[in-house]
NULOLO-929807 format. One record per residue (C-alpha): residue in three letters; x, y, z. Coordinates in Angstrom, 1 decimal. Example, Ala and Ser with C-alpha at 12.3 -4.5 7.8 and 13.67 -1.06 7.14 Angstrom:
! NULOLO-929807
ATOM resn      u      v      w
ATOM  ALA   12.3   -4.5    7.8
ATOM  SER   13.7   -1.1    7.1
***
This chain:
! NULOLO-929807
ATOM resn      u      v      w
ATOM  MET   22.5   51.1  -11.7
ATOM  ASP   20.2   54.0  -12.3
ATOM  VAL   17.2   54.7  -10.0
ATOM  ALA   14.8   54.5  -13.0
ATOM  ASP   16.3   51.1  -13.9
ATOM  GLY   16.1   49.9  -10.4
ATOM  LEU   12.5   50.9  -10.0
ATOM  ALA   11.5   49.5  -13.4
ATOM  ASN   13.1   46.1  -12.7
ATOM  GLY   12.0   45.8   -9.1
ATOM  ALA   15.6   45.8   -7.9
ATOM  GLY   15.1   48.5   -5.3
ATOM  GLY   12.6   46.6   -3.1
ATOM  THR   10.9   48.8   -0.6
ATOM  VAL   11.9   52.3    0.2
ATOM  GLU   13.1   52.6    3.8
ATOM  LYS   13.3   56.4    4.1
ATOM  ILE   12.5   59.5    2.1
ATOM  GLN   14.1   62.8    3.2
ATOM  LEU   13.0   66.2    1.8
ATOM  THR   15.7   68.8    2.2
ATOM  SER   15.6   72.6    2.0
ATOM  HIS   18.4   73.7    4.4
ATOM  ASP   21.1   73.7    1.7
ATOM  SER   20.5   75.6   -1.5
ATOM  SER   22.8   73.3   -3.4
ATOM  ALA   20.7   70.3   -2.4
ATOM  SER   17.3   72.0   -2.7
ATOM  GLY   14.9   70.6   -5.2
ATOM  PHE   16.0   67.0   -4.4
ATOM  VAL   14.2   64.2   -2.7
ATOM  TRP   16.6   61.9   -0.8
ATOM  VAL   15.7   58.2   -0.8
ATOM  GLN   17.4   55.4    1.0
ATOM  PHE   16.7   52.1   -0.8
ATOM  ASP   16.9   48.6    0.6
ATOM  ASP   19.3   47.6   -2.2
ATOM  PRO   22.5   49.6   -1.9
ATOM  ASP   23.2   49.1   -5.7
ATOM  VAL   20.1   51.1   -6.6
ATOM  GLY   21.1   54.7   -7.3
ATOM  SER   24.8   54.2   -7.1
ATOM  ARG   25.4   56.1  -10.3
ATOM  LEU   23.4   59.1   -9.1
ATOM  ARG   25.2   59.2   -5.8
ATOM  ASN   28.6   59.2   -7.7
ATOM  GLN   27.4   62.0   -9.9
ATOM  HIS   26.3   64.2   -7.0
ATOM  GLN   29.1   63.7   -4.5
ATOM  ALA   29.2   67.4   -3.8
ATOM  LEU   25.8   67.3   -2.3
ATOM  PHE   26.7   64.9    0.5
ATOM  THR   27.4   67.4    3.3
ATOM  GLY   26.1   68.0    6.7
ATOM  GLU   23.1   65.8    7.5
ATOM  ILE   23.0   64.0    4.1
ATOM  HIS   24.0   60.4    4.5
ATOM  ASP   26.2   58.7    1.9
ATOM  THR   23.6   55.9    1.5
ATOM  TRP   20.9   58.4    0.4
ATOM  THR   20.2   58.8   -3.3
ATOM  PRO   19.2   62.2   -4.7
ATOM  ILE   16.1   62.2   -6.9
ATOM  GLN   15.5   65.2   -9.1
ATOM  PRO   12.1   66.2  -10.5
ATOM  ILE   11.6   65.4  -14.2
ATOM  SER   10.0   68.0  -16.5
ATOM  ARG    7.9   67.1  -19.5
ATOM  GLN    6.3   69.6  -21.9
ATOM  PHE    3.4   68.8  -24.2
ATOM  GLN    0.7   70.5  -26.2
ATOM  VAL   -3.0   70.3  -25.4
ATOM  GLY   -6.2   71.6  -26.9
ATOM  ARG   -7.8   71.1  -30.3
ATOM  SER   -5.2   73.1  -32.1
ATOM  HIS   -2.4   72.0  -29.8
ATOM  SER   -1.5   75.6  -29.3
ATOM  ALA   -1.4   75.5  -25.5
ATOM  GLN    1.9   74.4  -24.0
ATOM  VAL    1.9   72.6  -20.6
ATOM  LEU    4.9   72.0  -18.5
ATOM  ARG    4.7   69.2  -15.9
ATOM  LYS    7.4   68.7  -13.3
ATOM  GLN    7.3   65.8  -10.8
ATOM  PHE    9.5   63.3   -9.0
ATOM  PRO    9.8   59.9  -10.8
ATOM  LEU    8.7   57.9   -7.8
ATOM  ARG    5.7   55.7   -7.1
ATOM  GLN    5.3   53.7   -3.9
ATOM  SER    4.3   50.2   -4.9
ATOM  THR    5.1   46.5   -4.9
ATOM  ALA    4.6   44.3   -7.9
ATOM  LYS    5.5   41.0   -9.5
ATOM  THR    4.7   39.1  -12.7
ATOM  ILE    1.9   36.6  -12.8
ATOM  HIS    4.3   33.8  -13.4
ATOM  ARG    6.3   34.8  -10.3
ATOM  CYS    3.2   34.9   -8.0
ATOM  GLN    2.2   31.3   -8.7
ATOM  GLY    1.6   29.7   -5.3
ATOM  ASP    1.0   33.0   -3.5
ATOM  THR   -2.1   33.5   -1.3
ATOM  LEU   -2.9   37.2   -0.9
ATOM  ASP   -5.5   39.3    0.8
ATOM  LYS   -5.8   42.0   -1.9
ATOM  VAL   -4.5   42.0   -5.4
ATOM  VAL   -4.6   44.5   -8.3
ATOM  VAL   -4.2   42.6  -11.5
ATOM  ASP   -3.3   44.1  -14.9
ATOM  PHE   -3.6   41.7  -17.8
ATOM  THR   -2.5   44.1  -20.5
ATOM  THR   -0.5   42.2  -23.1
ATOM  THR   -0.1   41.9  -26.9
ATOM  ARG   -0.2   38.1  -26.9
ATOM  LYS   -2.1   35.2  -25.5
ATOM  GLU   -0.6   33.3  -22.6
ATOM  ALA   -2.4   30.1  -21.6
ATOM  HIS   -4.0   30.1  -18.2
ATOM  SER   -2.4   33.4  -17.1
ATOM  HIS   -5.8   34.9  -16.3
ATOM  TYR   -6.6   32.0  -14.0
ATOM  VAL   -3.3   32.2  -12.2
ATOM  GLY   -3.6   36.0  -11.7
ATOM  MET   -7.1   36.0  -10.4
ATOM  SER   -6.8   32.9   -8.2
ATOM  ARG   -4.1   34.3   -5.9
ATOM  VAL   -6.6   36.2   -3.8
ATOM  LYS   -8.6   34.8   -0.9
ATOM  SER  -11.9   36.4   -1.9
ATOM  LEU  -13.5   38.4   -4.7
ATOM  ASP  -13.7   41.4   -2.4
ATOM  GLY   -9.9   41.6   -2.5
ATOM  LEU   -9.6   41.3   -6.3
ATOM  PHE   -9.2   44.5   -8.4
ATOM  ILE   -8.8   44.2  -12.2
ATOM  ARG   -7.3   47.1  -14.1
ATOM  ASN   -7.3   45.7  -17.7
ATOM  LEU   -9.0   42.3  -18.2
ATOM  CYS   -8.1   42.0  -21.9
ATOM  ALA  -10.7   39.3  -22.3
ATOM  ASP   -9.7   38.6  -25.9
ATOM  LYS   -6.4   37.3  -24.5
ATOM  ILE   -7.9   34.7  -22.3
ATOM  SER   -6.5   31.3  -23.5
ATOM  VAL   -6.5   27.7  -22.5
ATOM  ASN   -3.8   25.3  -23.7
ATOM  GLU   -5.3   22.9  -26.2
ATOM  SER   -3.5   19.9  -24.7
ATOM  VAL   -5.1   20.6  -21.4
ATOM  ARG   -8.5   21.1  -23.0
ATOM  ASP   -8.2   17.7  -24.8
ATOM  GLU   -6.9   15.9  -21.6
ATOM  MET   -9.8   17.3  -19.5
ATOM  SER  -12.3   16.2  -22.2
ATOM  HIS  -10.9   12.7  -22.1
ATOM  LEU  -10.9   12.5  -18.3
ATOM  ARG  -14.6   13.5  -18.2
ATOM  ALA  -15.7   11.2  -21.0
ATOM  ASP  -13.4    8.2  -21.2
ATOM  ARG  -11.5    7.9  -17.9
ATOM  CYS  -14.2    8.0  -15.2
ATOM  MET  -13.1    5.8  -12.4
ATOM  PRO  -15.3    4.2   -9.7
ATOM  LEU  -14.9    5.1   -6.1
ATOM  THR  -11.8    3.1   -4.9
ATOM  LEU  -12.8    2.9   -1.3
ATOM  TYR  -15.6    0.5   -0.2
ATOM  LEU  -18.0    2.3    2.1
ATOM  PRO  -20.1   -0.2    4.1
ATOM  TYR  -22.8    2.3    5.0
ATOM  LEU  -23.8    2.5    1.3
ATOM  HIS  -24.5   -1.3    1.2
ATOM  SER  -25.8   -2.0    4.7
ATOM  ASP  -29.3   -3.0    3.5
ATOM  SER  -28.1   -5.9    1.4
ATOM  ARG  -24.8   -6.9    2.9
ATOM  TYR  -23.5   -8.2    6.3
ATOM  HIS  -20.1   -6.6    7.1
ATOM  ILE  -17.3   -7.9    9.3
ATOM  THR  -14.1   -5.7    9.7
ATOM  PHE  -10.7   -6.7   11.1
ATOM  LEU   -8.1   -4.1   12.0
ATOM  ASN   -4.8   -4.1   13.9
ATOM  VAL   -5.8   -1.0   15.7
ATOM  ARG   -2.3   -0.2   17.2
ATOM  SER   -3.9    0.4   20.6
ATOM  LEU   -7.6    0.6   21.1
ATOM  HIS   -6.7    2.2   24.4
ATOM  LYS   -5.2    5.2   22.5
ATOM  HIS   -7.5    5.3   19.5
ATOM  ILE  -10.9    4.5   20.9
ATOM  ASP  -12.2    8.0   20.1
ATOM  CYS  -11.0    7.6   16.5
ATOM  VAL  -12.9    4.3   16.3
ATOM  ARG  -16.0    5.9   17.8
ATOM  HIS  -16.0    8.5   14.9
ATOM  ASP  -15.1    6.2   12.0
ATOM  ARG  -18.2    6.0    9.9
ATOM  SER  -17.2    2.9    8.1
ATOM  LEU  -16.5    1.0   11.3
ATOM  LEU  -19.7    2.1   12.8
ATOM  ALA  -21.6    0.8    9.8
ATOM  CYS  -20.3   -2.7   10.1
ATOM  ASP  -22.1   -5.5   11.9
ATOM  VAL  -19.0   -6.9   13.6
ATOM  ASN  -15.7   -5.2   14.3
ATOM  LEU  -12.6   -7.2   15.4
ATOM  PHE   -9.4   -5.6   16.7
ATOM  CYS   -6.0   -6.9   17.7
ATOM  GLU   -3.2   -5.2   19.5
ATOM  THR   -5.8   -3.4   21.6
ATOM  ARG   -3.5   -2.8   24.6
ATOM  THR   -6.5   -2.8   26.9
ATOM  SER   -6.3   -3.8   30.6
ATOM  SER   -8.6   -5.4   33.2
ATOM  VAL   -8.0   -2.3   35.3
ATOM  ASP   -9.6    0.0   32.7
ATOM  SER  -13.1    1.2   33.6
ATOM  SER  -16.1   -0.6   32.1
ATOM  ASP  -17.2    2.4   30.1
ATOM  CYS  -13.7    3.2   28.8
ATOM  TYR  -14.2    1.4   25.4
ATOM  HIS  -18.0    1.7   25.1
ATOM  ILE  -19.4    2.4   21.6
ATOM  ASP  -23.1    3.2   21.2
ATOM  THR  -25.3    0.5   19.5
ATOM  PHE  -22.5   -2.1   19.9
ATOM  ASN  -22.1   -5.0   22.4
ATOM  SER  -18.5   -5.8   23.1
ATOM  VAL  -16.2   -8.4   24.6
ATOM  PHE  -12.5   -8.0   25.4
ATOM  TYR   -9.6  -10.5   25.9
ATOM  HIS   -6.8   -8.5   27.5
ATOM  GLY   -3.1   -9.3   26.8
ATOM  ILE   -1.0  -10.7   29.5
ATOM  SER    0.6   -7.9   31.4
ATOM  THR    4.3   -8.2   32.4
ATOM  ARG    6.1   -6.4   35.2
ATOM  GLY    3.0   -4.3   35.8
ATOM  CYS    3.1   -2.7   32.3
ATOM  ARG    0.2   -2.6   29.9
ATOM  SER    0.4   -5.4   27.4
ATOM  HIS    1.0   -4.6   23.7
ATOM  TYR   -1.5   -7.4   22.7
ATOM  GLY   -5.1   -8.1   23.4
ATOM  LEU   -8.3   -8.8   21.3
ATOM  ALA  -11.7   -7.1   21.1
ATOM  MET  -15.0   -7.7   19.4
ATOM  TYR  -17.9   -5.3   18.8
ATOM  SER  -21.2   -6.6   17.5
ATOM  LYS  -24.5   -4.9   16.8
ATOM  ARG  -26.3   -8.0   17.7
ATOM  PRO  -26.1   -9.7   21.2
ATOM  ILE  -22.9  -11.8   21.6
ATOM  LEU  -24.3  -15.3   22.3
ATOM  MET  -20.9  -17.0   22.3
ATOM  SER  -17.2  -16.1   22.5
ATOM  LYS  -14.1  -17.7   23.8
ATOM  GLN  -10.3  -17.5   23.7
ATOM  PRO   -8.9  -20.8   22.6
ATOM  LEU   -5.3  -19.4   22.3
ATOM  THR   -3.4  -16.9   24.4
ATOM  LEU    0.2  -15.5   24.3
ATOM  ALA    0.9  -16.6   27.9
ATOM  GLU    4.4  -18.0   28.2
ATOM  ASP    3.2  -21.1   30.1
ATOM  SER    0.7  -21.9   27.4
ATOM  SER    1.4  -24.9   25.1
ATOM  HIS    0.0  -22.9   22.2
ATOM  GLY    1.5  -19.6   23.1
ATOM  SER    2.6  -18.6   19.6
ATOM  ALA   -0.6  -16.8   18.8
ATOM  GLU   -3.8  -15.4   20.5
ATOM  CYS   -7.3  -15.9   19.2
ATOM  LEU  -10.9  -14.9   19.7
ATOM  LEU  -13.6  -17.3   18.6
ATOM  THR  -17.3  -16.4   18.1
ATOM  VAL  -20.4  -17.4   16.2
ATOM  VAL  -22.7  -15.1   14.3
ATOM  ALA  -25.9  -15.6   12.4
ATOM  VAL  -25.5  -13.6    9.1
ATOM  HIS  -29.1  -14.4    8.3
ATOM  GLU  -31.6  -17.2    9.1
ATOM  LYS  -29.9  -19.6    6.6
ATOM  LEU  -26.2  -18.8    7.2
ATOM  LEU  -24.2  -19.4   10.4
ATOM  LEU  -20.7  -18.2   10.6
ATOM  THR  -17.9  -19.2   13.0
ATOM  ILE  -15.3  -16.4   13.2
ATOM  ALA  -11.8  -16.7   14.5
ATOM  CYS   -9.7  -13.5   15.0
ATOM  VAL   -6.0  -14.3   15.2
ATOM  TYR   -2.9  -12.4   16.1
ATOM  ARG    0.5  -13.9   15.5
ATOM  PRO    3.6  -12.0   16.8
ATOM  PRO    6.4  -11.4   14.3
ATOM  ASN    8.9  -13.6   16.2
ATOM  SER    6.5  -16.5   16.7
ATOM  ASN    8.0  -19.9   15.8
ATOM  MET    6.4  -21.3   12.6
ATOM  SER    6.3  -24.8   13.9
ATOM  HIS    4.7  -23.8   17.2
ATOM  PHE    2.3  -21.6   15.2
ATOM  ALA    1.2  -24.5   13.0
ATOM  THR    0.5  -26.5   16.1
ATOM  ALA   -1.5  -23.6   17.6
ATOM  MET   -3.6  -23.3   14.4
ATOM  SER   -4.2  -27.1   14.4
ATOM  HIS   -5.6  -26.6   17.9
ATOM  LEU   -7.8  -23.7   16.7
ATOM  LEU   -9.2  -25.8   13.8
ATOM  ALA  -10.0  -28.5   16.3
ATOM  GLU  -11.9  -26.0   18.4
ATOM  ILE  -13.8  -24.8   15.3
ATOM  SER  -14.8  -28.3   14.3
ATOM  THR  -16.6  -28.7   17.7
ATOM  ILE  -19.1  -26.0   16.8
ATOM  GLN  -21.9  -27.6   14.9
ATOM  CYS  -25.4  -26.5   13.7
ATOM  ASP  -28.2  -28.9   14.3
ATOM  ASP  -30.5  -27.4   11.6
ATOM  ALA  -29.6  -29.1    8.3
ATOM  SER  -31.2  -26.2    6.4
ATOM  VAL  -28.7  -23.7    7.7
ATOM  GLN  -25.4  -23.4    6.0
ATOM  HIS  -22.4  -23.3    8.4
ATOM  HIS  -19.1  -21.8    7.3
ATOM  ASN  -15.9  -20.6    8.9
ATOM  VAL  -13.8  -17.4    8.6
ATOM  ILE  -10.3  -17.1   10.1
ATOM  LEU   -8.9  -13.6    9.8
ATOM  GLY   -6.2  -11.6   11.5
ATOM  ASP   -2.7  -10.2   11.5
ATOM  PHE   -0.4  -13.2   10.8
ATOM  ASN    2.8  -11.2   10.3
ATOM  LEU    3.5  -13.4    7.2
ATOM  ASP    3.7  -11.5    3.9
ATOM  TRP    1.3  -13.1    1.4
ATOM  PHE    3.5  -11.8   -1.4
ATOM  ASP    6.2  -14.2   -0.2
ATOM  HIS    5.7  -17.5   -2.1
ATOM  SER    6.8  -19.5    1.0
ATOM  THR    3.9  -18.0    3.0
ATOM  LYS    1.3  -19.2    0.5
ATOM  THR    2.8  -22.7    0.7
ATOM  SER    3.0  -22.9    4.5
ATOM  MET   -0.5  -21.4    5.0
ATOM  SER   -2.1  -23.7    2.5
ATOM  GLU   -0.8  -26.6    4.6
ATOM  ILE   -1.9  -25.0    7.9
ATOM  PHE   -5.5  -24.2    6.6
ATOM  PRO   -6.4  -27.0    4.2
ATOM  GLY   -9.7  -26.4    2.4
ATOM  TYR   -9.6  -22.7    3.0
ATOM  ARG   -9.3  -19.8    0.5
ATOM  GLN   -7.2  -16.7    1.3
ATOM  LEU   -9.0  -13.6    0.1
ATOM  ILE   -6.6  -10.7    0.6
ATOM  THR   -4.4  -10.3   -2.4
ATOM  GLY   -3.4   -6.6   -2.2
ATOM  THR   -1.4   -4.7    0.4
ATOM  SER   -2.8   -4.6    3.9
ATOM  THR   -0.3   -2.1    5.5
ATOM  ASP    1.2    1.3    4.7
ATOM  TYR    4.5   -0.5    4.0
ATOM  GLY    3.3   -2.4    1.0
ATOM  SER    3.1   -5.8    2.7
ATOM  ALA    0.1   -8.2    2.9
ATOM  ILE    0.4   -9.6    6.4
ATOM  ASP   -3.3   -9.4    7.3
ATOM  HIS   -5.2  -12.4    5.8
ATOM  VAL   -8.7  -13.7    5.5
ATOM  TYR   -9.2  -17.5    5.2
ATOM  THR  -12.8  -18.9    4.6
ATOM  THR  -14.9  -21.8    3.4
ATOM  LEU  -17.6  -19.4    2.2
ATOM  PRO  -18.5  -19.7   -1.5
ATOM  ALA  -16.9  -17.0   -3.7
ATOM  GLU  -20.3  -15.8   -4.9
ATOM  VAL  -21.5  -14.7   -1.5
ATOM  ILE  -18.4  -12.9   -0.1
ATOM  GLN  -16.3   -9.9   -1.2
ATOM  THR  -13.3   -8.5    0.6
ATOM  PHE  -12.0   -4.9    0.6
ATOM  THR   -9.2   -2.9    2.2
ATOM  THR   -9.8    0.6    3.1
ATOM  GLU   -7.8    3.3    4.9
ATOM  SER   -7.3    4.2    8.6
ATOM  PHE   -5.5    7.4    9.6
ATOM  PHE   -4.7    6.2   13.1
ATOM  SER   -3.1    2.8   12.3
ATOM  ASP   -0.5    1.7    9.7
ATOM  HIS   -2.7   -1.3    9.0
ATOM  LYS   -5.6   -1.1    6.6
ATOM  PRO   -9.1   -2.3    7.8
ATOM  LEU  -10.1   -5.5    6.1
ATOM  ILE  -13.8   -5.5    5.3
ATOM  LEU  -15.8   -8.7    4.6
ATOM  SER  -19.0   -8.0    2.7
ATOM  ILE  -21.3  -11.0    2.8
ATOM  LEU  -24.5  -11.2    0.8
ATOM  CYS  -27.5  -11.4    3.1
***
């Protein structure tokens, strides 16, 4: 491979060493270059084998100056002879090859005879700031956009506008009452994440399961400003922190809460744990809320018995004011996939008269194991699933018309 070919094609890479020699008359007038690529200059080294004596290494390539003669002046009568070495220290690549690069400084040359769609954008967007961008030849008449891309962008802007897919409670807090349920995968570990979650902080009531809290934790360990809280810790075994536990945060004072079901081994209803509370959504609507967690290995027959006990507890809560509507919401992680037809059948028998509102996935694994059962009329309640980066479950948001 010739040196000129190597430099033109970028095969030589960077130059490691340049050696100027004058000690040998036979080698004088040469520049000796050691290239990274040993194939570059191999032809020249073979042609000048006689020069490799003394201190000249056999990996060095001899570069001779090139002479060019040309005429100058109006009449072109003056003759000029220019002699120089055909070397220029540089690093370059094509615009196509640099896609994906992020560089501090770039010199871009757009000289071309044809239009190449989006090449100007690619070339000029490789640099971090405009201060590091240097353009030799812009060739503005060659700036081009692919027509298919232009048409697609036009359709996206005009015909395919989509609404925001995530429901944000803080945008509707004036007209809606919000209740959120989340399998938090350890409130003990993720309390700081909860404290900084804007959607959770905008809700009126937050319910969590698998909290992994303990009675030995300090009273301020799980405090969240503007919220009142109540905790039902899981049953610890062998001195270890329990994987279970329930928690409720409410912006209004918690007037009533109880735990009708626990996961204690000696409990007759130990196939699920539950938190029960009552909230006044507004002056004409009272809501009994049950937050349930059912372990994956819970026996279905025992679970059905436990839910029957829960429904009996709920039925004891009555409102004396006939002008106030009283409805129930039972929500939680049931570890039963709603996409399984058998789940729909069994849960409709366990909760007769209730509607299940979650029909999409509630986990990152594509399952719907978190449910919401209610007696509220469809026109006053909406349910949404949003995202949580610290849990593989999605927060379930109940939005109730005030």
